[in-house]
C-alpha positions in Angstrom: 24.5 125.3 -2.0 21.1 124.3 -3.5 17.8 125.9 -3.7 15.4 123.5 -1.9 17.1 121.8 1.0 14.9 121.4 4.0 11.4 120.1 4.7 10.1 123.6 4.8 10.8 124.3 1.1 7.1 123.6 0.6 6.2 127.0 2.0 8.4 129.1 -0.2 7.7 127.3 -3.5 3.9 127.6 -3.7 2.7 130.2 -6.0 0.6 131.9 -3.3 3.5 132.7 -1.2 6.2 133.9 -3.6 7.5 137.3 -3.0 5.4 138.1 0.0 4.9 137.1 3.7 2.4 134.3 4.1 0.7 136.0 7.0 -0.5 138.7 4.6 -1.9 136.6 1.7 -5.5 135.6 1.3 -6.6 136.4 5.0 -10.1 135.1 4.3 -9.2 132.0 2.4 -11.4 129.0 3.6 -9.7 126.1 5.4 -8.9 123.4 2.9 -6.7 120.3 2.8 -3.3 121.4 1.3 -1.0 124.3 1.5 -3.0 127.4 2.5 -2.7 130.0 5.2 -4.4 128.1 7.9 -2.4 124.9 7.4 0.7 126.9 7.1 0.2 128.3 10.6 -0.5 124.9 12.3 3.1 123.7 12.4 4.5 127.0 13.9 1.9 127.0 16.6 2.7 123.4 17.5 6.4 124.3 17.7 5.6 127.2 20.0 3.8 124.9 22.4 6.6 122.5 22.3 9.2 125.2 23.1 7.1 126.5 26.0 7.0 123.0 27.5 10.7 122.5 27.0 11.6 125.9 28.7 9.6 124.8 31.7 11.4 121.4 31.7 14.7 123.1 31.6 14.1 124.4 35.2 12.6 121.0 36.3 15.7 119.1 35.2 18.2 121.3 37.0 21.0 119.0 38.2 20.1 116.0 36.2 22.6 114.2 33.9 20.1 114.2 31.0 19.7 118.0 31.2 22.3 118.6 28.5 20.3 116.4 26.1 17.1 118.2 26.9 18.9 121.5 26.3 20.1 120.3 22.9 16.5 119.3 22.0 15.5 122.8 23.2 18.0 124.4 20.8 16.7 122.1 18.0 13.1 123.4 18.7 14.3 127.0 18.6 16.1 126.5 15.4 13.1 124.8 13.8 10.9 127.5 14.9 13.1 130.3 13.7 13.6 128.6 10.4 9.9 128.0 9.9 9.1 131.6 10.9 11.8 132.9 8.6 10.4 131.0 5.7 6.9 132.2 6.4 7.9 135.9 6.8 10.9 136.1 4.5 10.6 133.4 1.8 13.2 135.1 -0.4 15.9 134.0 2.0 14.9 130.4 1.7 18.3 128.9 1.3 19.5 130.5 4.6 16.6 129.1 6.5 16.9 125.7 5.1 20.6 125.6 6.0 19.7 126.7 9.5 17.3 123.8 9.6 20.0 121.4 8.6 22.0 122.6 11.6 19.1 121.6 13.8 19.1 118.1 12.4 22.9 117.9 13.1 22.3 118.9 16.7 20.1 115.9 17.2 23.2 113.8 17.0 24.7 115.6 20.0 21.4 115.2 21.9 21.4 111.5 21.2 25.1 111.1 22.3 24.3 113.0 25.6 21.1 110.9 26.2 23.1 107.7 25.6 25.5 108.7 28.4 22.6 108.8 30.8 21.9 105.1 30.2 23.6 102.3 32.1 24.5 100.1 29.0 25.8 97.4 31.3 22.1 96.7 32.2 21.1 96.6 28.5 20.4 93.2 26.9 22.4 92.1 23.9 19.3 92.2 21.8 18.7 95.8 22.7 22.2 96.8 21.8 22.0 94.8 18.6 18.9 96.7 17.5 20.7 100.0 18.2 23.7 98.8 16.1 21.4 97.7 13.3 19.7 101.2 13.4 23.1 102.8 13.1 23.9 100.7 10.1 20.5 101.7 8.6 21.5 105.3 9.2 24.7 104.9 7.0 22.6 103.1 4.3 19.8 105.6 4.4 22.3 108.5 4.1 23.9 106.9 1.0 20.5 106.2 -0.5 19.4 109.7 0.2 22.5 111.0 -1.6 21.6 108.9 -4.6 17.9 110.0 -4.7 18.9 113.6 -4.3 21.4 113.5 -7.2 18.8 111.9 -9.4 16.2 114.5 -8.4 18.6 117.4 -8.8 21.3 116.6 -11.4 22.3 120.3 -11.4 23.6 120.0 -7.8 27.2 119.1 -7.1 28.2 115.9 -5.3 29.2 118.0 -2.2 25.8 119.7 -2.2 24.0 116.3 -2.4 26.0 115.1 0.5 25.1 118.2 2.6 21.5 117.8 1.6 21.6 114.2 2.8 23.1 115.0 6.3 19.7 115.5 8.0 18.6 112.0 6.9 21.7 110.3 8.2 21.9 112.5 11.4 18.2 111.9 12.2 18.4 108.1 11.9 21.7 107.9 13.9 20.0 110.1 16.6 17.2 107.6 16.8 19.7 104.8 17.2 21.4 106.6 20.1 18.0 107.4 21.7 16.8 103.8 21.5 18.6 102.5 24.6 17.1 105.4 26.6 13.7 104.6 25.3 14.1 101.0 26.2 15.3 101.7 29.6 12.1 103.7 30.3 9.8 101.1 28.9 8.1 100.6 32.3 8.2 104.2 33.4 5.6 107.0 33.1 8.0 108.8 30.6 7.9 106.1 28.0 5.1 107.7 26.0 6.8 111.1 25.8 10.1 109.6 24.6 8.3 107.3 22.1 6.4 110.3 20.7 9.7 112.1 20.4 11.3 109.3 18.4 8.2 109.1 16.1 8.4 112.9 15.7 12.1 112.7 14.6 11.3 109.9 12.2 8.5 111.7 10.5 10.7 114.9 10.4 13.2 112.9 8.3 10.4 111.7 6.0 9.0 115.2 5.6 12.5 116.6 4.9 13.2 114.0 2.3 9.8 114.5 0.5 10.4 118.2 0.2 13.7 117.5 -1.6 11.8 115.7 -4.3 10.1 117.9 -6.9 7.4 115.3 -7.5 6.3 115.4 -3.8 7.1 119.0 -2.9 4.0 121.0 -1.8 1.8 117.9 -2.2 -1.0 117.3 0.4 0.8 114.3 1.8 4.0 116.4 2.3 2.1 119.1 4.1 0.2 116.4 6.2 3.5 114.8 7.2 5.0 118.1 8.1 2.1 118.9 10.5 2.2 115.3 11.8 5.9 115.6 12.8 5.3 119.0 14.4 2.4 117.6 16.3 4.3 114.6 17.5 7.2 116.8 18.7 4.6 119.1 20.5 2.9 116.0 22.1 6.2 114.6 23.3 7.2 117.5 25.3 3.8 118.4 26.5 3.2 114.9 27.8 6.6 115.0 29.4 5.7 118.2 31.2 2.4 116.7 32.5 4.0 113.4 33.6 6.5 115.2 35.8 3.6 116.9 37.6 1.7 113.8 38.3 3.8 112.1 41.0 1.5 109.4 42.5 1.8 107.7 45.8 -0.3 104.6 45.0 2.6 102.4 46.0 3.1 104.1 49.4 0.6 102.7 51.8 2.1 102.1 55.2 -0.1 100.5 58.0 -0.5 102.2 61.3 1.4 99.9 63.8 1.9 100.2 67.5 5.3 101.2 68.6 7.1 100.5 71.9 8.7 104.0 71.9 10.0 107.0 70.0 13.1 105.2 68.7 11.0 102.5 67.0 8.8 105.1 65.4 11.9 107.1 64.2 13.4 103.9 62.6 10.2 103.1 60.9 9.8 106.6 59.6 13.3 106.4 58.0 12.7 103.0 56.4 9.3 104.2 55.0 10.8 107.4 53.7 13.6 105.6 51.9 11.2 103.1 50.5 8.9 105.9 49.4 11.7 107.6 47.5 12.8 104.4 45.8 9.2 103.3 44.8 8.3 106.8 43.6 11.4 106.9 41.3 10.6 103.4 40.1 7.1 104.3 39.2 8.1 107.4 37.5 11.4 106.6 35.8 11.3 102.9 35.6 12.9 99.9 37.2 16.3 100.3 35.5 16.7 103.8 36.9 15.6 102.6 40.3 18.2 99.9 40.2 20.7 102.5 39.3 19.8 104.4 42.4 20.2 101.2 44.4 23.7 100.6 43.0 24.8 104.1 43.8 23.4 104.1 47.3 25.2 100.8 48.0 28.5 102.3 47.1 27.7 105.5 49.2 26.6 103.4 52.2 29.8 101.4 52.1 32.0 104.5 51.6 30.4 106.6 54.3 30.2 103.8 56.9 26.5 104.5 57.6 26.0 101.1 59.2 22.8 100.9 57.2 22.3 98.4 54.4 20.2 99.6 51.5 18.8 97.0 49.1 16.2 98.2 46.6 13.4 99.7 48.7 14.5 98.2 52.0 16.7 99.9 54.5 18.1 97.6 57.2 19.5 99.4 60.3 22.3 97.8 62.1 22.2 97.3 66.0 25.0 99.9 66.2 22.8 102.6 64.8 19.7 101.5 66.7 21.6 101.8 69.9 22.5 105.5 69.3 20.7 108.3 71.0 17.7 109.6 69.2 19.3 112.8 68.1 22.3 110.9 66.6 20.0 108.4 64.9 18.1 111.4 63.4 21.3 112.9 62.0 22.4 109.6 60.4 18.9 109.1 58.8 18.9 112.7 57.6 22.3 112.2 55.9 21.2 109.0 54.1 18.0 110.7 52.9 19.9 113.8 51.7 22.2 111.7 49.6 19.2 109.7 48.2 17.5 112.9 47.2 20.7 114.2 45.6 21.0 111.0 43.5 17.4 111.1 42.5 18.1 114.7 41.4 20.8 113.4 39.1 18.6 110.7 37.7 15.3 112.6 37.3 15.8 116.3 38.0 15.3 118.7 40.9 11.6 119.1 40.5 10.9 115.4 40.6 13.3 114.9 43.6 11.4 117.6 45.5 8.0 116.0 44.7 9.4 112.5 45.6 10.4 113.5 49.1 7.1 115.3 49.7 5.2 112.2 48.5 7.3 109.9 50.8 6.8 112.3 53.7 3.0 112.7 53.1 2.6 108.9 53.0 4.1 108.4 56.5 1.6 107.5 59.2 1.2 110.5 61.6 3.1 109.1 64.6 6.1 108.3 62.4 5.8 111.6 60.7 5.9 113.5 64.1 8.9 111.5 65.2 10.8 112.2 61.9 9.9 115.9 62.1 11.5 116.1 65.5 14.7 114.1 64.9 15.4 113.7 61.1 13.8 116.2 58.8 14.9 119.1 60.9 18.5 118.3 59.7 17.5 118.4 56.0 17.2 121.3 53.5 13.5 120.6 53.2 12.7 120.9 56.9 10.8 124.2 56.6 8.6 123.1 53.8 7.8 119.7 55.2 7.2 120.9 58.7 4.9 123.7 57.6 2.9 121.3 55.4 2.6 118.8 58.3 1.7 121.6 60.8 -1.0 122.9 58.5 -2.5 119.5 57.9 -2.3 118.6 61.6 -4.1 121.7 62.7 -6.7 121.4 60.1 -7.4 117.7 60.9 -7.6 118.4 64.6 -10.0 121.2 64.0 -12.2 118.9 61.9 -12.3 116.2 64.6 -13.3 118.7 67.2 -16.5 119.4 65.1 -17.4 115.7 64.9 -19.9 114.8 67.5 -18.6 111.3 67.5 -15.5 112.6 69.4 -17.1 115.3 71.3 -16.0 113.9 74.7 -12.4 113.2 73.6 -9.6 115.4 75.0 -6.8 116.9 73.0 -4.4 114.0 73.4 -7.1 111.5 72.3 -7.9 113.8 69.2 -4.2 113.8 68.3 -4.1 110.0 68.5 -7.2 109.7 66.3 -5.8 112.2 63.8 -2.7 110.1 63.5 -4.6 106.9 63.0 -6.8 108.1 60.2 -6.1 107.4 56.6 -6.8 110.1 54.0 -8.7 108.9 51.0 -9.5 110.7 47.8 -12.8 109.8 46.2 -13.7 110.7 42.6 -17.1 112.1 41.7 -19.6 109.2 41.3 -17.4 106.7 43.1 -19.1 104.3 45.5 -17.6 104.3 49.0 -19.8 101.8 50.6 -22.4 99.6 48.9 -25.9 99.3 50.4 -26.1 96.4 52.8 -22.3 95.8 52.7 -20.4 95.4 55.9 -18.4 98.5 56.6 -14.7 98.1 57.3 -14.6 101.1 59.6 -15.8 104.6 59.9 -15.5 107.4 57.3 -15.5 111.2 58.1 -16.1 113.7 55.3 -13.3 116.2 55.2 -14.3 117.9 52.0 -16.9 117.4 49.3 -20.2 115.7 49.5 -21.3 112.0 50.1 -24.9 111.0 49.3 -26.6 108.2 51.3 -29.0 106.4 49.0 -31.8 104.0 49.7 -33.1 101.5 47.1 -34.8 104.2 45.1 -33.9 107.7 46.2 -31.4 109.7 48.1 -31.8 109.6 51.9 -29.5 112.4 53.1 -26.4 114.4 52.1 -23.2 114.2 54.2 -20.8 117.2 54.3 -17.7 118.2 56.2 -17.7 116.7 59.7 -20.4 114.1 58.9 -19.6 110.4 59.3 -20.8 107.0 58.2 -19.7 103.3 58.5 -19.3 100.9 61.4 -18.9 102.4 64.8 -18.4 99.0 66.4 -21.7 99.3 68.3 -23.5 96.5 66.4 -25.7 98.9 64.4 -25.5 99.0 60.6 -26.7 101.5 58.0 -28.7 99.9 55.2 -28.0 102.9 52.9 -25.3 103.0 50.2 -22.8 105.8 50.2 -21.5 107.5 46.9 -19.5 110.7 46.3 -21.6 113.2 44.4 -18.5 115.4 43.8 -14.8 114.9 44.1 -14.4 114.4 47.9 -11.7 113.9 50.6 -12.4 111.4 53.4 -10.7 110.3 56.5 -11.0 106.6 57.2 -10.5 104.8 60.5 -10.5 100.9 60.2 -12.8 99.2 62.6 -10.0 97.2 64.3 -8.0 100.4 64.9 -11.2 102.1 66.3 -11.8 99.3 68.7 -8.2 99.2 69.8 -8.2 103.0 70.4 -11.4 102.8 72.4 -9.6 100.5 74.8 -6.2 102.3 75.0 -5.3 105.7 73.5 -8.7 107.2 73.0 -11.1 105.6 75.6 -13.6 108.5 75.4 -14.3 107.5 71.8 -16.4 104.7 73.2 -18.3 107.2 75.3 -18.8 109.3 72.2 -20.3 106.4 70.4 -22.6 105.6 73.2 -23.5 109.3 73.3 -24.5 109.2 69.6 -26.6 106.1 70.3 -28.4 107.9 73.1 -29.1 110.9 70.9 -30.5 108.7 68.2 -32.9 107.1 70.7 -34.0 110.5 72.1 -34.7 111.6 68.5 -37.2 108.7 68.2 -39.5 110.5 70.7 -41.7 112.8 68.7 -41.7 115.7 71.1 -37.8 115.6 71.4 -37.2 115.1 67.7 -37.3 118.8 66.9 -35.0 119.9 69.7 -31.5 121.2 68.5 -28.8 118.6 68.3 -26.8 120.6 70.9 -29.7 120.3 73.3 -30.1 116.6 72.7 -26.3 116.1 73.1 -26.5 117.9 76.4 -29.2 115.5 77.6 -27.3 112.5 76.4 -24.2 113.6 78.4 -26.4 113.4 81.5 -27.9 110.1 80.6 -27.1 106.5 81.5 -28.2 103.2 80.3 -29.9 100.6 82.5 -30.6 96.9 81.8 -33.5 95.2 83.6 -34.6 91.6 84.0 -38.2 90.4 83.5 -40.6 91.3 86.4 -38.0 93.8 87.9 -39.6 96.9 89.4 -38.4 100.2 87.9 -40.7 102.6 89.7 -42.7 102.0 92.9 -46.0 103.9 93.4 -45.7 106.6 95.9 -41.9 106.5 96.1 -40.1 109.4 94.3 -37.4 108.3 91.7 -36.2 111.7 90.5 -35.6 110.2 87.1 -37.1 110.2 83.5 -37.0 106.9 81.6 -36.9 106.2 77.8 -37.4 102.7 76.6 -34.8 101.4 74.1 -35.8 97.7 74.0 -38.4 95.6 75.8 -41.8 96.3 77.3 -43.1 97.5 80.6 -46.4 97.4 82.5 -48.0 100.3 84.2 -49.4 98.9 87.5 -51.7 100.8 89.9 -53.3 99.6 93.2 -57.1 99.7 92.9 -58.4 101.4 96.1 -61.7 99.6 95.8 -60.3 96.0 96.1 -56.7 96.7 97.1 -55.3 94.7 94.2 -52.7 95.7 91.7 -54.1 96.3 88.3 -52.3 96.6 84.9 -53.6 99.8 83.4 -51.3 100.2 80.3 -48.2 98.8 78.6 -45.2 100.9 77.3 -42.8 99.9 74.5 -39.7 101.1 72.6 -39.4 104.9 72.1 -41.9 105.6 74.9 -41.1 107.2 78.2 -42.4 107.5 81.7 -41.5 109.5 84.9 -42.9 112.8 83.4 -45.8 113.1 86.0 -43.4 113.2 88.9 -41.4 115.9 87.1 -44.2 118.1 86.0 -46.4 117.9 89.2 -43.6 117.5 91.8 -45.5 114.6 93.4 -44.6 111.0 94.1 -45.3 108.5 91.2 -49.0 107.6 90.9 -48.3 104.2 89.5 -45.7 101.5 89.4 -43.7 100.5 86.3 -42.6 96.8 86.0 -40.5 95.2 83.3 -42.4 92.6 81.4 -39.4 91.2 79.6 -35.7 92.1 79.5 -35.4 95.8 79.0 -32.9 98.4 78.0 -33.6 101.9 79.3 -32.1 105.4 79.0 -32.2 107.2 82.3 -32.2 111.0 82.7 -32.2 112.9 86.0 -35.2 115.2 86.4 -32.7 118.1 86.8 -31.5 117.6 83.2 -35.0 117.6 81.8 -36.0 120.6 83.9 -33.1 122.6 82.4 -34.4 121.9 78.9 -38.0 122.7 79.9 -36.8 126.1 81.2 -35.7 127.0 77.6 -38.6 125.8 75.6 -42.3 125.9 76.0 -42.9 123.3 73.2 -41.4 120.4 75.2 -43.3 121.5 78.4 -46.6 121.5 76.6 -45.9 118.1 75.0 -45.1 116.4 78.3 -48.1 118.1 80.0 -50.3 116.8 77.2 -49.0 113.2 77.5 -49.2 113.4 81.3 -52.8 114.6 81.3 -53.8 111.8 79.0 -52.2 109.3 81.2 -53.9 110.7 84.3 -57.3 110.4 82.6 -56.5 106.7 81.7 -55.6 106.0 85.3 -58.8 107.5 86.6 -60.8 105.6 84.1 -59.1 102.4 85.1 -59.9 103.0 88.8 -63.5 103.6 88.0 -63.9 100.2 86.4 
């Protein structure tokens, strides 16, 4: 036909590559701008990467209407790669490889037609269709202009040869015109960049092809640069498409935890959230037009199948007839709707995305709704095993974590399950601030994985790991520290309102756990108790109770055994002893917060040698002597500390009596 048709003619016409494979010439040639070994290998490597991504996408788009278009693009990539490799390894057969490349350009037309069939042109604006029509006209004009330019550059070619040489120019521009409606329909989707890069890649392929037909431009640095640019755009298009498909986000899926009157209400809410999750996930990934197409198709299906369920965008309205059905019948009806929805999403976006969308919708459900859907709806779907297994693993792992949190140490299994259902999973990036110093916390956070650092004004105060918690426990205490993730972390968050509600209803022992933590914190303020193991302090706290006293109220009477050990949280107390010389009560000492009394009666097994009276309103932690004695039996350090304090106080009492 002709000697130099095809953008790859630059490889076989350079003097370094004549008569021998490029891979064997000048292996140590330095990298320079222009046509050398290194630059010759860039384009093939880019096409290999593109081909790899397209092969993976072939499996991902199983069942999708656009799969035939993607397969056509895959064949184009294979043809381009074979032609490019053939020209590099067997340059003597250059006309054959160029003709093969022309076939690839022609296949772009077929891909464009198939892609156009996947677009609902009824929703396209007149201006959008006009642009496509103009581009089609440009294709005819560009084809005619290319024929003229080719005939002038190669007067030795026949008219038929010039027409064949111009086919790729015409076919490429028409393919762009056919792809334009698809690109416009995806303008608000996460795929817009990959299709835009693909269009740019096709455009620069046309330019590269045309330049290599012109002797004045063939083998020039701009021609080589444009060749590499078109290959890079094609590679970037399919690589970004592959990545976008695997980044299904659930930012739009955030359902509040709401109380339900019964299982039926939870099941209905689970269905509505699941359908809305599928719709919103498709809209975020594939754009609003494709989401509206799903809405139209589901409207038709709902009317045809008599589901008695109205589907409008991301809302599913359930008729009283369905709400009145038994739970198992409701579950079957909801499962049928969700199966059809996933099938339609498969047609619109492929099997891989459909599977990821239902998993995202399922994971976003609040736990009570997820449990109800597991029992009655998802069990009737093809994804039952996968969803149930995922939920079962997550549920068991979360319960195991909550059992390790001392805040919930007193809660039973039912309360832990309710807490697990109420908590929201939060992903925190490394360096992200969770709670600013001095800010009012909106709830309590529990570290599930990673590391959170509590920082003061100048330096880190402590590190929090799995099972540690921070935030507002609803007990009026606040932490002045700020909290920031030092590494990528996973947190569980319980809003303060939900925590307070659960303390009053579904998890009442949580309040006891919070009180327990407060008592442990007070016990740790006592120097001699500070070094005791947390388990020991927690055991003491479980046997403790709080006591509030009014001013001048007597706590301990001299000579009357109390059997209790007291720790002062707030307020002050006077130590009063009757002076045997004048038979009058005498204040011999005062005690304040973090101090204790009642140790002499415990250590010496004798009645109290002094009275203790509240000076102002007081808050006390009261421990039975039996609980302290159990700890004393296991550690000598505490016994010595109490004996030292008691001996010192006895010396003070004797000194006071001698005055």
